[in-house]
C-alpha positions in Angstrom: 69.2 142.7 27.8 68.7 139.2 29.3 70.1 138.1 32.7 72.1 135.3 32.8 70.9 132.2 34.9 72.6 129.1 35.4 70.7 125.9 34.8 71.3 124.9 38.4 69.8 128.3 40.1 66.8 128.0 37.2 65.9 124.5 38.8 66.3 125.8 42.2 64.2 128.8 41.6 61.5 126.4 40.1 61.7 124.2 43.2 61.7 126.8 45.6 58.7 128.5 44.2 57.0 125.0 44.0 57.7 124.5 47.8 59.8 121.7 47.3 62.8 123.2 49.4 63.5 124.6 52.6 62.1 123.3 56.0 58.7 121.9 56.3 55.7 122.8 58.7 55.4 120.7 61.8 52.7 119.7 62.6 50.8 120.4 59.6 47.8 122.5 60.2 44.6 123.0 57.8 46.1 126.6 57.6 49.4 125.4 56.0 47.5 123.3 53.6 45.3 126.1 52.6 48.5 128.5 52.5 50.2 125.9 49.9 47.4 125.8 47.5 47.2 129.3 47.6 51.0 129.5 46.7 51.1 127.0 43.8 47.3 127.7 42.3 45.9 124.3 42.1 46.0 120.8 42.9 45.0 118.6 40.0 42.3 115.9 40.5 42.9 112.5 39.3 40.9 109.4 39.9 44.0 107.1 39.9 44.6 105.7 43.4 47.3 102.9 42.8 49.6 105.0 45.7 46.9 107.7 46.7 45.0 110.2 45.1 47.0 112.9 43.1 46.1 115.8 45.1 47.2 114.2 48.4 50.4 113.2 47.0 51.1 117.0 45.8 50.4 117.8 49.1 52.7 114.9 50.6 56.0 116.2 48.6 55.6 119.4 49.9 54.5 118.8 53.4 55.2 115.6 54.5 53.2 112.9 56.3 50.2 114.7 57.5 46.5 114.3 58.1 44.3 113.9 54.7 41.2 114.9 57.0 42.3 118.2 56.7 41.8 118.5 53.2 38.3 117.6 53.2 37.8 119.9 56.1 38.9 122.9 53.8 36.7 121.6 51.0 33.5 120.4 52.5 33.2 122.5 55.9 35.4 125.2 55.9 35.0 126.0 52.2 38.1 127.4 51.9 39.0 125.5 48.8 36.8 123.8 46.2 36.9 122.0 43.2 37.0 123.8 39.6 38.7 123.7 36.1 42.4 125.1 36.6 44.6 123.6 33.9 42.6 120.3 34.7 40.0 119.4 37.0 41.4 120.7 40.2 41.4 121.9 43.9 41.6 125.8 43.9 41.4 128.4 46.6 37.9 130.0 47.4 39.2 133.3 46.7 40.0 132.9 43.3 36.3 132.4 42.4 36.1 135.8 40.6 39.4 135.0 38.8 37.6 132.0 37.6 34.5 133.3 37.0 36.4 136.0 34.6 38.3 133.3 32.6 35.9 130.3 32.1 36.9 127.3 30.2 36.9 128.5 26.6 33.9 126.3 25.8 31.7 127.6 28.6 30.6 130.8 27.2 29.6 130.2 23.4 26.8 132.3 22.2 25.9 130.0 19.2 24.9 126.8 20.1 26.4 125.3 17.1 30.2 125.9 18.3 30.0 123.6 21.2 28.8 120.4 21.6 28.2 120.7 25.5 26.0 123.7 24.4 23.9 121.8 21.8 23.4 119.0 24.1 22.7 120.6 27.5 19.4 121.0 27.4 18.7 120.2 31.0 20.2 123.1 32.7 17.0 124.8 33.9 15.9 121.5 35.4 18.9 121.1 37.5 19.0 124.7 38.7 15.2 124.3 39.8 15.9 121.2 41.5 18.5 122.9 43.1 16.6 125.6 44.3 14.4 123.3 46.0 17.3 121.2 47.7 20.6 121.9 49.1 22.4 119.4 46.9 21.7 116.9 43.8 23.4 114.2 42.2 23.3 113.6 38.6 21.8 110.1 39.2 19.1 111.9 41.1 17.5 112.4 37.9 15.3 110.2 36.0 16.5 112.2 32.9 20.3 110.9 33.6 19.3 107.5 32.5 19.1 108.8 29.1 22.3 108.3 27.1 23.5 109.3 23.7 26.8 108.2 22.2 29.7 111.3 22.0 33.7 111.0 21.3 33.8 110.7 25.1 31.6 107.7 25.2 27.9 107.2 26.6 26.7 110.5 28.2 23.7 112.1 29.6 22.4 115.4 28.8 22.1 116.0 32.7 25.7 115.2 33.0 26.5 117.8 30.5 24.0 120.2 32.1 25.9 120.1 35.4 29.1 120.4 33.7 28.7 123.2 31.7 26.6 125.0 35.1 29.9 123.9 36.9 32.4 125.6 34.1 30.0 128.5 34.6 30.4 128.9 38.2 27.0 128.7 38.7 26.9 125.4 40.7 29.9 123.7 42.7 30.7 120.2 44.1 29.7 120.1 47.8 30.6 116.8 48.4 30.9 113.2 47.3 29.2 109.9 47.5 31.5 107.3 46.6 33.2 108.1 43.2 30.4 110.7 42.3 29.9 114.1 43.2 27.1 115.9 45.0 26.2 119.3 43.6 24.8 122.7 45.1 24.2 126.2 43.9 27.9 127.9 44.2 26.5 131.2 45.7 24.3 129.5 48.7 27.2 126.9 49.3 29.9 130.0 49.7 27.1 132.2 51.5 28.1 135.0 48.9 28.8 135.5 45.5 32.6 135.2 44.4 32.9 139.6 44.4 34.0 141.7 41.6 34.4 139.9 38.8 37.8 141.7 36.9 37.8 142.3 33.3 39.1 139.4 31.2 42.3 141.4 30.0 42.7 142.3 33.5 42.3 138.5 35.0 44.7 137.3 31.6 47.4 139.6 33.4 46.8 138.4 36.9 46.7 134.9 36.0 49.7 135.3 33.7 51.7 136.3 36.7 50.2 133.9 39.1 51.4 131.2 36.7 55.0 132.4 36.2 55.6 133.1 39.9 54.4 129.4 40.6 56.6 128.1 37.9 59.6 130.1 38.8 61.1 130.6 35.5 59.0 129.6 32.3 58.5 130.7 28.7 55.3 132.5 27.7 53.8 129.0 26.1 54.5 127.1 29.7 52.7 129.9 31.4 49.6 129.4 28.9 49.7 125.5 29.6 49.6 126.1 33.2 47.0 127.2 36.1 44.4 128.2 33.9 45.2 126.5 30.8 43.6 127.3 27.6 41.7 130.6 29.0 44.7 133.3 28.4 42.7 135.1 25.7 45.1 138.0 24.3 48.1 136.6 26.4 50.8 138.1 23.7 50.0 141.5 24.0 49.5 141.2 28.0 53.0 139.5 28.2 54.7 142.4 26.1 53.1 144.8 28.7 54.1 143.2 31.7 57.4 142.8 30.2 57.3 146.6 29.2 56.3 147.4 32.7 59.4 145.7 34.1 56.8 143.0 35.9 58.8 140.0 34.2 62.4 140.0 33.1 63.8 138.0 30.4 66.5 135.5 31.5 69.1 133.7 29.5 69.3 129.9 30.5 70.9 128.9 27.3 68.0 127.0 26.4 65.8 127.0 23.3 63.1 129.8 23.5 62.3 133.2 25.5 62.5 132.2 29.4 61.1 134.7 31.9 61.1 135.3 35.7 58.9 137.6 37.5 60.9 140.7 38.9 59.6 139.8 42.4 61.7 136.6 42.5 65.3 138.4 41.4 65.9 138.4 45.6 65.3 134.6 45.7 67.1 134.2 42.8 70.0 135.9 44.0 70.0 133.9 47.3 70.0 131.0 45.6 72.9 132.0 43.7 74.5 132.5 46.8 74.0 129.0 48.1 71.0 129.6 49.8 69.2 126.8 48.5 67.7 124.2 51.2 67.6 120.9 49.4 65.1 118.2 50.2 64.5 114.2 49.0 60.9 113.4 48.0 58.9 111.7 45.7 56.8 113.0 43.1 53.4 112.1 41.8 53.5 111.7 38.0 50.9 114.4 37.7 52.6 117.2 40.3 52.8 120.7 39.3 56.6 120.6 39.0 56.7 118.0 36.1 53.1 118.1 34.6 54.7 119.9 31.5 56.8 117.4 29.9 58.4 119.5 27.7 59.5 122.1 30.3 60.7 118.9 32.6 62.8 117.7 29.8 64.3 121.1 28.9 65.0 122.0 32.8 65.9 118.6 34.3 66.9 116.7 31.3 64.2 114.2 32.3 62.1 112.5 29.7 59.2 111.2 31.5 55.8 109.8 29.8 52.7 108.8 32.0 52.4 104.9 30.9 49.1 104.1 32.6 47.3 103.8 29.5 50.3 101.7 27.6 49.6 97.8 27.2 51.5 96.1 29.9 53.6 94.4 27.8 55.0 97.5 26.6 55.5 100.1 29.3 58.0 100.0 32.2 55.7 101.1 34.7 52.5 101.7 35.8 52.3 104.7 38.4 56.0 105.8 38.3 56.7 108.5 40.7 60.3 110.3 40.1 62.7 111.1 43.1 63.6 114.6 43.4 66.9 115.2 45.4 68.2 118.6 45.6 67.6 120.2 42.4 67.9 117.2 40.4 65.6 114.2 39.4 67.6 111.2 40.0 65.3 108.3 39.7 62.1 106.7 39.2 60.1 104.3 41.1 57.2 102.3 39.9 54.9 102.1 42.9 51.6 100.4 44.0 50.2 100.2 47.8 48.2 97.3 49.1 46.7 98.3 51.7 44.9 95.3 52.6 48.5 93.7 53.0 50.0 97.1 54.7 52.5 97.3 52.3 54.0 99.8 49.5 55.3 97.5 46.9 58.4 98.9 45.0 57.6 97.2 41.6 60.5 98.8 39.7 63.3 101.5 39.9 65.4 103.0 37.7 68.2 105.7 38.4 68.7 108.3 35.6 72.6 107.8 33.8 74.0 110.6 35.2 73.3 108.7 38.5 75.7 105.6 38.7 77.5 103.9 41.3 78.5 106.1 44.8 76.6 109.0 43.2 73.4 107.4 44.0 72.0 109.0 47.2 70.6 105.5 48.5 70.2 106.7 52.0 67.9 109.7 50.9 66.1 107.6 48.8 65.2 105.1 51.3 64.2 107.6 53.4 61.8 109.2 51.0 60.2 105.8 50.5 59.6 105.3 54.2 58.1 108.7 54.4 55.6 108.1 52.0 54.8 104.7 53.3 54.3 106.0 56.7 52.1 108.5 55.4 49.9 106.0 53.5 49.8 103.8 56.8 51.9 100.7 55.3 55.6 99.7 55.1 57.9 99.3 52.4 58.3 95.8 50.7 61.9 96.4 49.1 62.7 93.0 48.0 62.7 93.4 44.5 64.6 96.5 44.6 68.3 96.8 42.9 69.0 99.6 45.7 71.6 98.0 48.5 
């Protein structure tokens, strides 16, 4: 028997589990940031910084303005967070090292070199490890061999870069800082001061990761869980999923949508609070890579919001380059194309578009302006609104 859940409350549960509702901490501390990353599992890394780097924007949407130096301190000084491969290259909690070690990316531990282009070409692993044994950190560019390039499906690459990537995926080395856009690397156990702890069996790790993924999503299908948190590493998930349902850990729900949707049993109390009117809405802008909306099909199903990243679409064919959706309560009501000009000290609103259901007096203009002002404050600039159609 599937529990019926209204779409409004399904959206609210998803938003609440992503920490996008309710009061925000004041002031924001390193502990608040660490707790948030633990709660949502990962912060996707992306080099695009037309407004700000994605991981900083994901935190901003949940915490409001904060000091970005706190993130650097958690990564490079306290080492309570580190960079690893979640559903993409991401920032993850250090206490998840054992879980990630149990479920490395699917191409990282192939036994036969013919099965993976990385293991075929990664001939420099021993050289990297030997250099790291004698030095605290190294960069790829520190190796003379890095100049040797070959053509791959990803463009020109070097065997040293491949070896470093493979060692990273295997958990043997870890980013230990950045110089410009490049990473410095260190031996993982030396960097953290200890091994990752007891590594669970893969089937146990898959079960734990599936539960973690569902809880961060709030409500999801098995496929959505599979595409989230540790994408591509849920080997044997269908049987684990059936067992989770049989054990009463996950609960099937009826949203009136296509597919089999579930929530975690421990979220039933929260769902009942939301159904009783306990949702505490916010209005905030979301990065296009935000954890709430990174699954475009799920975003369309739950919010009716058809959102595609157009960064790589030719300028003449795209509506906006870095488009940030506006979350208002439990609905996504608008999309805003933004660009920060730090030299001029402004956040340029290049374009804005309200969703069809939000016309005329229904538009939350005041909250939208406040969200833009808050983002500008975080960036240390002011909003340039002269091109906006908002009154």
